[in-house]
N, C-alpha and C positions, 0 to 999 in steps of 0.2 A: 298241815303244810299246804298252801295253796300252789297250784300248778301255774306256772308263768307260760302264757301262750307263746308259741314260736314267733308270732308277729310282733310281740313286745320284745323278745330277744333281738330280733332283726332291727327293730327301731332303736333299741339301745346301742347296738353295734354301729349302726349308721351314724350315730351321734359322735362316735369316737374314732372313726376311720376315714380314710380318704376315699371319696366316691367320685369317679370320673364319668362325664357324659360319654356316650358312645363315640362322639366325634373327637373329644379330647383324648380318649384312649387310642383311637385309630391314628391320630396325629402323633402321639407320643411313640407309638410302635413304628410308624413310618419314619420318624426322625431317628430311629435307633436308640431312643432313650429308654425304651420299655420293651418287655416281652409279655405276650399274652399267655396266661395259664388257664387252660380249660379244665374245670373241676367236675364236669358232668360225667355221668356214668357212661361206660363204653357203649351201651345200647343206645343212648341218646346220640352219640357221635355217629354210630352206624346208621341211625335213622335219618338224622338231620344234616350230617356233614360236620366239617370243622373249619374254624377260621384258619386260613392259610398262614403257616408260620407259627401257629400256636403250639405250645407244649401241653400235652395231656398229662394231668396228675389227678387221678381219681380222688374224690373227697376223702375216702377212708385211708388214704396213704399220704396225704398232703404233708402233715406235720413231720412224718418220718422221713419223707424225701427231701424236705427243706432242712432238717436238723443235721448239721455237719457231724454230730457225734453219734448219729443213728447208723446202724449197720445197713440201712436201706437208703441212705443219703444219695441223691443224684447230683452229679457235678453241674448240671444245667442250672441249679439253684444256688450255686456257690459265688456268683459274682455280686459283690456288695455294691457295685456301682449301677447295677441294672434295677430298674423299677419293675416289679413283677405285678402285672395287672390281672387279677383273677376275674373269671366270670363263670356263671352257671347258666341255667336256662332263662331265669328271670331276675336274678340278683339277690335272692334270699340266702341260698347256701353260700354264695361267694361273700356276702356281707359277714356271715358267721365265721367263715374260713379266714377272711382277712383279719377279723378281730382276734382270732386265735393266734395267727402268725404274729400280729403286732404284740400280743401278750407275751409271746415267746422272745420278743426282742428284735424281730426283723423290722427295719425302718422303712425300707423302700417297697412298701406293699400298698396296693390300692385295689378297688374293684370297680366293675362297670355297672352303672345304673341301668337296670333293664336287661342285663345279661346278653345271652346269645341272640335272642329275639331282637333286641334293640341294636345290637351290632349288625345283624343281618339287614334290618330296616335302614341303617345308616350307610349301607353299601359295602360292608366288609366282604372280602373275597372268600367265599365259602366253597370248600372242596369236599367232594365225597371221599369217604374212606375206601381204601382198596379192599376188595373182598378178602375175608379171612380164609386162610388155607385150611382145607379139610384135614382133620387128623387121620393119619394112615393107621391101619390095624384096628384092633378093637375086639 
């Protein structure tokens, strides 16, 4: 069995999903028609900041948080009228995640071409994460 390179999986996903330019995504969110979903690892958010108003849903929990039948479901993902616009660092993880959510039956799903880097370059409002509280005890 031949291994399919991840670049091929991303290319296939991009043929089947909605991909928005950074400016299209920013405009949709500004108009209230969409919500950004940041699927990057928390360490990336801590290092680079987050798009103001975005919801963080780590890639490893995304399907569970979106699925209304999952015990891990998050209400923020329950609005069928909202378009959820996923992004990662550069657009590869978000392409695969968008394809997976579309395969699950979610209709209002898209992702940002170029990810966080492209949003930042397009003028997205980037905010630092507040410092994490140190754990007491130990």
